[in-house]
SEVEX-31911 format. One record per residue (C-alpha): x, y, z; residue in three letters. Coordinates in nm, 3 decimals, decimal comma. Layout:
<drentis>
X|Y|Z|ALA;
...
</drentis>
This chain:
<drentis>
0,020|0,004|0,018|UNK;
0,154|0,333|-0,132|UNK;
0,144|0,619|0,136|UNK;
-0,153|0,768|-0,069|UNK;
-0,338|0,517|-0,029|UNK;
-0,396|0,434|0,351|UNK;
-0,686|0,532|0,477|UNK;
-0,586|0,863|0,658|UNK;
-0,421|1,005|0,395|UNK;
-0,426|1,369|0,354|UNK;
-0,556|1,400|0,729|UNK;
-0,335|1,621|0,931|UNK;
-0,333|1,550|1,351|UNK;
-0,165|1,779|1,630|UNK;
0,008|1,594|1,896|UNK;
0,043|1,788|2,224|UNK;
0,166|1,501|2,380|UNK;
0,387|1,342|2,683|UNK;
0,474|1,037|2,805|UNK;
0,247|0,762|2,637|UNK;
-0,119|0,773|2,612|UNK;
-0,118|1,057|2,365|UNK;
0,197|0,977|2,118|UNK;
0,036|0,613|2,183|UNK;
-0,284|0,720|2,012|UNK;
-0,072|0,964|1,728|UNK;
0,156|0,686|1,623|UNK;
-0,147|0,467|1,538|UNK;
-0,339|0,709|1,351|UNK;
-0,005|0,765|1,174|UNK;
0,075|0,466|1,025|UNK;
-0,280|0,456|0,912|UNK;
-0,151|0,760|0,702|UNK;
-0,176|1,061|0,847|UNK;
0,013|1,335|0,907|UNK;
0,119|1,394|1,251|UNK;
0,272|1,719|1,376|UNK;
0,395|1,659|1,743|UNK;
0,428|1,992|1,920|UNK;
0,672|2,045|2,199|UNK;
0,796|2,274|2,507|UNK;
1,124|2,376|2,474|UNK;
1,190|2,138|2,769|UNK;
1,032|1,884|2,509|UNK;
0,847|1,546|2,610|UNK;
0,916|1,424|2,876|UNK;
1,079|1,097|2,755|UNK;
1,319|1,290|2,525|UNK;
1,537|1,291|2,804|UNK;
1,498|0,993|3,004|UNK;
1,795|0,731|2,877|UNK;
2,159|0,957|2,962|UNK;
1,959|1,230|2,926|UNK;
1,837|1,205|2,568|UNK;
1,528|1,017|2,399|UNK;
1,441|0,674|2,503|UNK;
1,236|0,393|2,338|UNK;
0,895|0,566|2,351|UNK;
1,060|0,847|2,119|UNK;
1,215|0,580|1,914|UNK;
0,896|0,356|1,853|UNK;
0,604|0,563|1,870|UNK;
0,711|0,915|1,698|UNK;
0,877|0,755|1,390|UNK;
0,705|0,922|1,096|UNK;
0,603|1,246|1,306|UNK;
0,674|1,606|1,228|UNK;
0,790|1,826|1,543|UNK;
0,782|2,164|1,592|UNK;
0,881|2,340|1,928|UNK;
0,616|2,638|2,080|UNK;
0,623|2,818|2,400|UNK;
0,250|2,823|2,434|UNK;
0,315|3,041|2,760|UNK;
0,369|3,287|2,518|UNK;
0,099|3,508|2,319|UNK;
0,309|3,457|1,991|UNK;
0,322|3,049|2,084|UNK;
-0,030|3,098|2,143|UNK;
-0,042|3,205|1,756|UNK;
0,110|2,987|1,602|UNK;
-0,092|2,652|1,775|UNK;
-0,367|2,839|1,679|UNK;
-0,281|2,872|1,306|UNK;
-0,141|2,505|1,322|UNK;
-0,552|2,421|1,490|UNK;
-0,707|2,573|1,121|UNK;
-0,492|2,308|0,856|UNK;
-0,599|2,040|1,143|UNK;
-0,848|1,761|1,164|UNK;
-0,754|1,612|1,478|UNK;
-0,594|1,791|1,792|UNK;
-0,504|1,533|2,092|UNK;
-0,323|1,596|2,377|UNK;
-0,293|1,410|2,774|UNK;
-0,226|1,762|2,946|UNK;
-0,353|1,823|3,292|UNK;
-0,704|1,992|3,265|UNK;
-0,526|2,294|3,433|UNK;
-0,195|2,275|3,206|UNK;
-0,464|2,289|2,892|UNK;
-0,653|2,591|3,043|UNK;
-0,355|2,769|3,118|UNK;
-0,168|2,691|2,736|UNK;
-0,463|2,797|2,530|UNK;
-0,539|2,414|2,387|UNK;
-0,886|2,296|2,536|UNK;
-1,165|2,225|2,312|UNK;
-1,376|2,558|2,310|UNK;
-0,954|2,735|2,244|UNK;
-0,953|2,473|1,931|UNK;
-1,303|2,479|1,821|UNK;
-1,264|2,913|1,848|UNK;
-1,018|2,860|1,586|UNK;
-1,112|2,547|1,371|UNK;
-1,498|2,468|1,447|UNK;
-1,476|2,170|1,230|UNK;
-1,174|2,026|1,464|UNK;
-1,186|1,697|1,639|UNK;
-1,127|1,709|2,008|UNK;
-0,931|1,459|2,200|UNK;
-0,831|1,499|2,557|UNK;
-0,706|1,220|2,712|UNK;
-0,733|1,240|3,081|UNK;
-0,683|1,061|3,436|UNK;
-1,077|1,102|3,436|UNK;
-1,345|1,201|3,268|UNK;
-1,634|1,396|3,400|UNK;
-1,756|1,316|3,797|UNK;
-1,600|1,437|4,148|UNK;
-1,237|1,327|4,043|UNK;
-1,236|1,519|3,701|UNK;
-1,001|1,734|3,754|UNK;
-0,746|1,491|3,943|UNK;
-0,407|1,333|3,809|UNK;
-0,372|1,006|3,738|UNK;
-0,113|0,818|3,604|UNK;
-0,077|0,431|3,470|UNK;
-0,020|0,249|3,779|UNK;
-0,251|0,443|3,961|UNK;
-0,524|0,361|3,724|UNK;
-0,426|-0,017|3,787|UNK;
-0,495|0,055|4,153|UNK;
-0,784|0,231|4,129|UNK;
-1,001|-0,032|3,903|UNK;
-0,848|-0,378|4,051|UNK;
-0,555|-0,501|3,822|UNK;
-0,307|-0,422|4,095|UNK;
-0,510|-0,575|4,354|UNK;
-0,458|-0,900|4,146|UNK;
-0,098|-0,852|4,037|UNK;
0,076|-0,912|4,415|UNK;
0,509|-0,952|4,464|UNK;
0,541|-1,108|4,801|UNK;
0,211|-1,025|4,841|UNK;
0,255|-0,629|4,788|UNK;
-0,010|-0,525|4,512|UNK;
0,257|-0,385|4,248|UNK;
0,270|-0,228|3,892|UNK;
0,238|-0,421|3,589|UNK;
0,580|-0,414|3,390|UNK;
0,483|-0,260|3,099|UNK;
0,206|0,081|3,086|UNK;
-0,064|-0,096|2,961|UNK;
-0,380|0,115|3,047|UNK;
-0,182|0,430|2,901|UNK;
-0,141|0,226|2,543|UNK;
-0,505|0,139|2,576|UNK;
-0,628|0,486|2,640|UNK;
-0,442|0,619|2,324|UNK;
-0,633|0,342|2,161|UNK;
-0,956|0,425|2,264|UNK;
-0,907|0,741|2,176|UNK;
-0,811|0,654|1,803|UNK;
-1,105|0,404|1,799|UNK;
-1,310|0,754|1,897|UNK;
-1,185|0,978|1,660|UNK;
-1,211|0,695|1,324|UNK;
-1,579|0,654|1,449|UNK;
-1,651|1,048|1,459|UNK;
-1,454|1,064|1,086|UNK;
-1,723|0,822|0,966|UNK;
-2,036|0,986|1,159|UNK;
-2,173|1,148|0,863|UNK;
-2,411|1,349|1,130|UNK;
-2,143|1,439|1,403|UNK;
-2,201|1,708|1,613|UNK;
-1,986|1,955|1,807|UNK;
-2,054|1,773|2,165|UNK;
-1,973|1,415|1,970|UNK;
-1,627|1,618|1,839|UNK;
-1,544|1,671|2,176|UNK;
-1,399|1,364|2,329|UNK;
-1,280|1,305|2,605|UNK;
-1,084|0,964|2,714|UNK;
-1,009|0,898|3,111|UNK;
-0,742|0,645|3,234|UNK;
-0,978|0,536|3,507|UNK;
-1,290|0,453|3,271|UNK;
-1,024|0,304|3,037|UNK;
-0,894|0,051|3,346|UNK;
-1,311|0,022|3,434|UNK;
-1,375|-0,136|3,095|UNK;
-1,087|-0,375|3,118|UNK;
-1,141|-0,471|3,427|UNK;
-1,559|-0,519|3,319|UNK;
-1,515|-0,890|3,258|UNK;
-1,329|-0,960|3,613|UNK;
-1,563|-0,696|3,766|UNK;
-1,882|-0,896|3,626|UNK;
-1,729|-1,225|3,725|UNK;
-1,690|-1,086|4,097|UNK;
-2,077|-0,998|4,042|UNK;
-2,214|-1,287|3,921|UNK;
-1,973|-1,533|4,161|UNK;
-2,102|-1,390|4,460|UNK;
-2,504|-1,340|4,361|UNK;
-2,441|-1,736|4,220|UNK;
-2,252|-1,886|4,603|UNK;
-2,463|-1,613|4,798|UNK;
-2,065|-1,493|4,910|UNK;
-1,772|-1,310|4,760|UNK;
-1,540|-1,533|4,600|UNK;
-1,223|-1,407|4,437|UNK;
-0,938|-1,605|4,283|UNK;
-0,638|-1,468|4,057|UNK;
-0,539|-1,432|3,746|UNK;
-0,630|-1,737|3,520|UNK;
-0,290|-1,845|3,583|UNK;
-0,379|-1,945|3,994|UNK;
-0,727|-2,068|3,958|UNK;
-0,639|-2,343|3,714|UNK;
-0,403|-2,570|3,784|UNK;
-0,149|-2,657|3,461|UNK;
-0,169|-2,283|3,333|UNK;
0,103|-2,149|3,368|UNK;
0,531|-2,112|3,312|UNK;
0,723|-2,424|3,387|UNK;
1,104|-2,489|3,416|UNK;
1,271|-2,729|3,124|UNK;
1,537|-2,898|3,200|UNK;
1,782|-2,711|3,030|UNK;
1,667|-2,416|3,208|UNK;
1,470|-2,222|2,954|UNK;
1,026|-2,099|3,096|UNK;
0,778|-2,257|2,901|UNK;
0,414|-2,125|2,971|UNK;
0,164|-2,350|2,881|UNK;
-0,213|-2,298|2,797|UNK;
-0,427|-2,523|2,973|UNK;
-0,780|-2,434|3,007|UNK;
-0,969|-2,705|2,969|UNK;
-1,062|-3,062|3,058|UNK;
-0,929|-3,150|2,707|UNK;
-0,637|-2,889|2,674|UNK;
-0,538|-3,152|3,014|UNK;
-0,590|-3,483|2,854|UNK;
-0,366|-3,352|2,545|UNK;
-0,124|-3,246|2,816|UNK;
-0,076|-3,586|2,999|UNK;
-0,087|-3,764|2,679|UNK;
0,207|-3,586|2,549|UNK;
0,421|-3,581|2,837|UNK;
0,339|-3,906|2,959|UNK;
0,225|-3,836|3,239|UNK;
0,166|-4,103|3,543|UNK;
-0,154|-3,884|3,581|UNK;
-0,325|-3,966|3,189|UNK;
-0,646|-4,145|3,208|UNK;
-0,656|-4,076|3,573|UNK;
-1,028|-4,037|3,709|UNK;
-0,916|-3,795|3,947|UNK;
-0,776|-3,518|3,752|UNK;
-0,974|-3,551|3,474|UNK;
-1,218|-3,208|3,581|UNK;
-1,101|-2,860|3,657|UNK;
-1,297|-2,874|3,916|UNK;
-1,112|-3,146|4,114|UNK;
-0,799|-3,061|3,943|UNK;
-0,820|-2,701|4,163|UNK;
-0,943|-2,937|4,465|UNK;
-0,567|-3,056|4,397|UNK;
-0,379|-2,717|4,320|UNK;
-0,068|-2,860|4,441|UNK;
-0,069|-3,212|4,375|UNK;
-0,113|-3,072|3,983|UNK;
0,127|-2,826|4,013|UNK;
0,359|-3,029|4,125|UNK;
0,325|-3,306|3,828|UNK;
0,331|-3,076|3,559|UNK;
0,647|-2,895|3,686|UNK;
0,803|-3,255|3,710|UNK;
0,660|-3,376|3,317|UNK;
0,790|-3,044|3,201|UNK;
1,145|-3,073|3,395|UNK;
1,249|-3,399|3,255|UNK;
1,251|-3,232|2,913|UNK;
1,438|-3,016|2,691|UNK;
1,263|-2,702|2,548|UNK;
1,333|-2,836|2,239|UNK;
1,183|-3,167|2,297|UNK;
0,889|-3,056|2,502|UNK;
0,794|-2,805|2,229|UNK;
0,777|-3,081|1,977|UNK;
0,547|-3,294|2,210|UNK;
0,325|-2,979|2,259|UNK;
0,332|-2,882|1,909|UNK;
0,248|-3,236|1,780|UNK;
-0,017|-3,255|2,071|UNK;
-0,217|-2,915|1,941|UNK;
-0,121|-2,725|2,261|UNK;
-0,076|-2,326|2,291|UNK;
0,271|-2,271|2,446|UNK;
0,567|-2,035|2,387|UNK;
0,928|-1,970|2,553|UNK;
0,916|-1,727|2,820|UNK;
1,172|-1,504|2,536|UNK;
1,385|-1,244|2,720|UNK;
1,365|-0,928|2,535|UNK;
1,645|-0,903|2,338|UNK;
1,538|-1,249|2,202|UNK;
1,172|-1,119|2,139|UNK;
1,322|-1,001|1,744|UNK;
1,508|-1,321|1,683|UNK;
1,232|-1,524|1,582|UNK;
1,084|-1,636|1,221|UNK;
0,763|-1,526|1,331|UNK;
0,865|-1,188|1,437|UNK;
1,091|-1,124|1,126|UNK;
0,834|-1,188|0,892|UNK;
0,774|-0,929|0,596|UNK;
0,598|-0,627|0,748|UNK;
0,623|-0,703|1,080|UNK;
0,937|-0,453|1,182|UNK;
1,046|-0,133|1,036|UNK;
1,426|-0,044|1,017|UNK;
1,485|0,315|1,187|UNK;
1,829|0,496|1,192|UNK;
1,854|0,726|1,460|UNK;
2,158|0,931|1,554|UNK;
2,346|0,743|1,381|UNK;
2,196|0,419|1,568|UNK;
2,002|0,050|1,389|UNK;
1,688|0,022|1,562|UNK;
1,399|-0,253|1,456|UNK;
1,106|-0,120|1,546|UNK;
0,719|-0,328|1,563|UNK;
0,502|-0,221|1,333|UNK;
0,135|-0,126|1,350|UNK;
-0,017|-0,465|1,425|UNK;
-0,263|-0,543|1,096|UNK;
0,022|-0,363|0,845|UNK;
0,046|-0,589|0,530|UNK;
0,368|-0,357|0,409|UNK;
0,628|-0,154|0,596|UNK;
0,523|0,183|0,417|UNK;
0,823|0,443|0,415|UNK;
0,821|0,739|0,606|UNK;
1,064|0,997|0,880|UNK;
1,295|0,865|1,152|UNK;
1,183|1,001|1,503|UNK;
1,211|1,381|1,499|UNK;
1,442|1,581|1,676|UNK;
1,250|1,815|1,869|UNK;
1,133|2,088|1,677|UNK;
1,306|1,954|1,375|UNK;
1,074|2,123|1,135|UNK;
0,960|2,434|1,304|UNK;
1,120|2,651|1,073|UNK;
0,985|2,447|0,752|UNK;
0,612|2,435|0,932|UNK;
0,658|2,828|1,042|UNK;
0,698|2,891|0,624|UNK;
0,393|2,693|0,537|UNK;
0,151|2,897|0,734|UNK;
0,239|3,190|0,588|UNK;
0,513|3,358|0,852|UNK;
0,803|3,527|0,612|UNK;
1,166|3,463|0,711|UNK;
1,161|3,750|0,906|UNK;
0,893|3,669|1,112|UNK;
0,951|3,316|1,154|UNK;
1,339|3,473|1,252|UNK;
1,176|3,735|1,500|UNK;
0,921|3,439|1,632|UNK;
1,196|3,199|1,700|UNK;
1,476|3,467|1,883|UNK;
1,216|3,540|2,102|UNK;
1,107|3,225|2,231|UNK;
0,762|3,194|2,094|UNK;
0,951|2,901|1,874|UNK;
1,223|2,693|1,866|UNK;
1,432|2,527|1,650|UNK;
1,648|2,179|1,665|UNK;
1,989|2,267|1,781|UNK;
2,248|1,997|1,714|UNK;
2,332|1,855|2,081|UNK;
1,976|1,955|2,193|UNK;
1,907|1,608|2,442|UNK;
2,231|1,451|2,347|UNK;
2,278|1,115|2,538|UNK;
2,561|1,146|2,753|UNK;
2,866|0,965|2,680|UNK;
2,906|0,631|2,848|UNK;
3,209|0,606|3,036|UNK;
3,408|0,324|3,002|UNK;
3,533|0,104|3,315|UNK;
3,827|0,090|3,404|UNK;
4,073|-0,203|3,571|UNK;
4,109|-0,071|3,933|UNK;
4,492|-0,137|4,063|UNK;
</drentis>
C-alpha cells in the first residue's frame, strides 16, 4: 500500500503529548496515513530525556513518522502559531493535565474557536465526575480499577511492567476519532472527545468485575481468585531440563488430557484429575506433577511434543531475543529505523501488510522553520518568533545522550 492509499492520507493531526497515551494514539493514526505534527515545549516531551539525558525507546517506537515543532505556549506568539496550526488540522490530541490545557490554550473551546470543525481529544485521568480534574498515571489506574490488587509480588500490590492502561487509552482515543470521522452527522459534542485512564481501566476490568458479581450472587458470598494461571492448575510457566521457561495454555479438560498424553504423565487418564473442579481441589498435586513432567525434557523436546498435541505454548522470551524469532521477522512486521547513527528494528502497527517508508523519529523542533513558512510566516517573522522564544528550532546537541564512561581496571 502506498502512502497516498492509506485510509487517513491527507488528514493532519496535532499532538501535544507527553509520555505514552497521546503519543501512542497519534502513532497509530500516523500508521494509518495521517500526517502527525508533534508539538513540544522547549523542555521537550518527558521521554526525550529519560535515557542518559536523551530520548528513550518511546520516542523511537512511537514518534517515528511524525514531524516536530517546538512552541512555548506560555507566550502569545506560541499561542498564535498553535491557533494557525489548528486551522489546518483535522484532529488535535493531548494528554495534558486539565489545568495545563486551560493555561496553554489547548482546550476544546480554544481549538474549536480557531477551527470549528476540528476533532478535539483529551486523554486525561478521569472524565466527568468528582475527580474530573484529578491527576492519574498508569499505575494509579491499575490501583483504582482492581488490576493491581490481582498482581502481587511477595504479597504487595505492584504495578505491571508495561504501561498498558496508557496504551489502551490511546487506542480508545483512536477508535473514537475514527468513529467520529465516519459519522456524517457528528455534532460539535461528538467532536469533543474525552478518554479517561480511569474509565479505560474500568472497561478493561469489566469481565472481572462482572465475574465477581456473578459468583457473589450465585454463591451468596464473595469469592475471589487470582488471574487465570492461579485458578487453573497447569496454566502457567514451567522450567525445562535445560533451564528455559515454557508457558502452557491449559484451559479445558481436553487440554489437560492432551498434556498428560503428550508428556507421558502418570496422571494421564486418572479420573481424579480429569475435571477442572477436581484439579482445583488438588492444586498443589497438579502443579507438582506438571513441573516434574516438563522438567524431565529439554525445551526442544517439550516444544515438539506440545506442538504435535495441538496445545498452545511459548517460551517465555527475554527482550533481547524477542525479535530473533522467524515469526517476528516476517515481512511487514518490523520497521528499520536509523536514529543518531544507531540502527533500530521497531515492530509495526498490527495488521500492516507492508512497511510504508516514512520519517525517522524527529528531533525536538526539527520541522519548526518548515512549518512556520507553511503557515505563511515570512523569513523575518519566523526569525522574530525564534529569537523571542515563542518557537524553537532544533539545535545540534539538544537532548544528547550522555557519553558512556568506560570502566577502567582498578589497580
